[in-house]
C-alpha positions in Angstrom: 26.7 -32.8 -0.7 23.3 -31.1 -1.5 22.5 -30.7 -5.1 21.8 -27.4 -6.8 18.0 -27.7 -6.5 18.1 -28.2 -2.8 20.4 -25.3 -2.3 18.2 -23.0 -4.2 15.3 -24.0 -2.0 17.0 -23.1 1.2 15.3 -20.2 3.1 16.1 -17.8 5.9 13.9 -15.9 8.2 14.2 -12.2 7.3 11.0 -10.4 8.6 9.8 -10.9 12.1 6.1 -11.3 13.0 5.6 -7.8 14.3 7.0 -6.2 11.1 4.7 -8.4 9.0 1.6 -7.7 11.1 2.4 -4.0 11.0 2.8 -4.0 7.2 -0.5 -5.8 6.3 -2.5 -4.2 9.1 -1.4 -0.7 8.0 -2.5 -1.4 4.5 -5.9 -2.5 5.6 -6.4 0.5 8.0 -5.1 3.0 5.5 -7.5 1.7 2.8 -10.4 1.8 5.3 -9.5 5.4 6.2 -9.5 6.3 2.5 -12.9 4.6 1.8 -14.5 6.5 4.7 -12.7 9.8 4.1 -15.8 11.7 2.9 -18.2 9.9 5.2 -20.4 11.4 7.9 -22.1 10.1 11.0 -21.2 6.5 12.0 -18.9 6.0 9.0 -16.9 9.1 10.0 -16.2 7.5 13.4 -15.0 4.5 11.4 -12.6 6.9 9.6 -11.5 8.3 12.9 -11.0 4.9 14.5 -8.9 3.8 11.4 -6.9 7.0 11.8 -6.2 6.2 15.5 -5.1 2.8 14.4 -2.7 4.2 11.8 -1.3 6.5 14.4 -0.6 3.6 16.7 1.0 1.6 13.9 3.2 4.5 12.8 4.4 5.1 16.4 5.0 1.3 16.8 7.0 1.2 13.6 9.2 4.1 14.7 9.9 2.4 18.0 10.4 -1.0 16.3 12.8 0.7 13.8 15.1 1.4 16.7 14.8 -1.6 18.9 13.4 -4.3 16.6 15.1 -7.2 14.9 18.0 -6.6 12.5 16.2 -6.0 9.2 13.4 -4.0 10.8 15.8 -1.4 12.1 16.4 1.9 10.3 20.1 1.5 10.5 19.8 -1.6 8.4 17.8 -0.2 5.4 18.2 3.6 5.5 21.3 3.7 3.3 23.5 6.7 2.1 22.8 8.3 -1.2 25.7 6.7 -3.2 24.3 3.2 -2.4 20.7 4.3 -3.3 22.0 5.9 -6.5 23.9 2.8 -7.6 20.9 0.6 -6.8 18.6 2.9 -8.8 21.0 2.8 -11.8 21.0 -1.0 -11.6 17.2 -1.0 -11.6 17.2 1.1 -14.7 19.4 -1.5 -16.3 16.9 -4.2 -15.2 19.7 -5.8 -13.1 19.2 -4.8 -9.4 20.9 -6.9 -6.8 19.1 -9.0 -4.2 19.3 -7.6 -0.6 18.5 -9.6 2.5 16.3 -6.9 3.9 14.9 -3.8 2.1 16.5 -2.6 -1.0 18.2 0.9 -0.8 15.4 2.5 -2.7 12.8 0.6 -0.8 14.2 1.7 2.5 13.8 5.3 1.6 10.3 4.7 0.3 9.4 3.4 3.8 10.8 6.6 5.3 8.7 8.7 2.9 5.6 6.7 3.6 6.0 7.0 7.3 6.6 10.7 7.0 3.5 11.3 4.9 1.4 9.1 7.2 2.6 11.1 10.2 1.7 14.4 8.5 -1.7 12.9 7.4 -2.4 12.0 11.0 -1.4 15.4 12.4 -3.4 17.4 9.9 -6.4 15.1 10.3 -6.5 15.6 14.0 -6.9 19.4 13.5 -8.9 19.3 10.3 -12.3 20.9 10.2 -14.8 22.4 7.7 -18.5 22.5 7.3 -18.8 18.8 8.0 -17.2 16.5 10.5 -14.2 17.8 12.4 -11.0 16.2 13.7 -10.9 15.5 17.5 -8.4 18.4 18.1 -10.0 20.9 15.7 -11.4 22.9 18.6 -7.9 23.8 19.7 -7.3 25.9 16.6 -9.3 28.6 14.8 -11.8 27.9 12.1 -9.4 29.2 9.3 -6.5 27.1 10.4 -8.8 24.0 10.8 -10.1 24.5 7.3 -6.5 24.9 6.0 -5.5 21.7 7.8 -8.4 19.9 6.1 -7.2 21.0 2.6 -3.7 19.9 3.4 -5.0 16.6 4.8 -6.8 15.9 1.5 -3.8 16.8 -0.6 -1.5 14.5 1.5 -4.0 11.7 0.9 -3.3 12.0 -2.8 0.4 12.0 -2.1 0.2 8.9 0.0 -1.6 6.8 -2.5 0.7 8.0 -5.2 3.6 6.7 -3.1 1.8 3.5 -2.4 1.3 2.9 -6.1 5.0 3.6 -6.8 5.9 1.3 -3.9 3.8 -1.6 -5.2 5.2 -1.0 -8.7 8.8 -1.1 -7.3 8.1 -4.3 -5.4 6.7 -6.0 -8.4 9.6 -4.8 -10.6 12.3 -6.0 -8.2 10.5 -9.3 -7.6 10.4 -9.9 -11.3 14.0 -8.8 -12.1 15.7 -10.5 -9.1 13.4 -13.6 -8.9 13.0 -12.6 -5.2 9.3 -12.7 -4.4 9.1 -9.8 -2.0 5.4 -10.0 -1.5 5.6 -13.6 -0.4 8.5 -12.9 1.8 6.6 -10.2 3.6 3.8 -12.7 4.2 5.8 -15.7 5.3 8.8 -13.8 6.7 11.2 -16.0 4.8 13.3 -15.6 1.6 14.8 -18.2 -0.6 18.4 -18.9 -1.7 20.2 -16.9 0.9 23.6 -17.4 -0.8 22.6 -14.9 -3.5 21.9 -12.0 -1.0 24.2 -9.0 -0.6 24.4 -6.6 2.3 24.6 -2.8 2.4 28.3 -2.8 1.5 27.5 -4.8 -1.6 29.6 -7.7 -0.4 28.2 -11.2 -1.0 27.3 -12.9 2.3 25.8 -16.0 3.7 22.7 -14.6 5.3 21.4 -16.0 8.6 18.0 -16.2 10.3 17.0 -13.1 12.3 16.2 -14.0 15.9 12.6 -14.1 17.0 11.1 -10.8 18.3 11.9 -10.5 22.0 8.9 -10.1 24.3 10.4 -7.1 26.2 11.2 -5.2 23.0 7.8 -6.0 21.5 6.0 -5.0 24.8 7.9 -1.7 24.9 7.1 -0.8 21.3 3.5 -1.7 21.8 3.3 0.3 25.0 4.7 3.4 23.4 2.2 3.1 20.5 -0.8 2.6 22.9 0.4 5.5 25.0 0.6 7.8 21.9 -3.0 6.9 20.9 -4.3 7.4 24.5 -2.6 10.8 24.8 -4.1 12.0 21.5 -7.6 10.5 22.2 -7.9 11.8 25.7 
């Protein structure tokens, strides 16, 4: 029989490679877009390229949230309000439960981040003022393009406020549950699966998620690339 220390070191695969690549690449591109937000000339094209990259990633994640592996799907982590409420109360008591995938609050944070990113992309495409303009700004009048630019800037502040809240929540849950969420999103694996609970708050013996299938990955990627090409051309 395995001793306690060996059991605690058992791991399971939770996050597939596409989910992890999406997560870290999105962070890099979003940061690059923010750094070059007020740039002109060549750096503005860097901002534009980063925006197109974010567009592709968001579309990919929406597709992967439907056909991806178990814990990447929206049906796995977008939980009803009573579950989110109970989890939030547990967090306020510094005793949140460990979940195999995203926590209930974390799941809705992902939805919020994707929604704000989608709005940022949409307004950025039509934004325009005295300086550089979005690639689709010529389709709308000058007044509307200027309004889009103002909304785009405001949404950028909302995005980074959500990011700060998200990071704080990850650190808090990692500390209170001893479940290193940052490492798990990097390696794809979590430790001590016997302590996990599922959406119904029933203790389970978690199992490895299967590798991302080639056809599902190819389809999600194709949808993302097609979205970028349609907007760009």
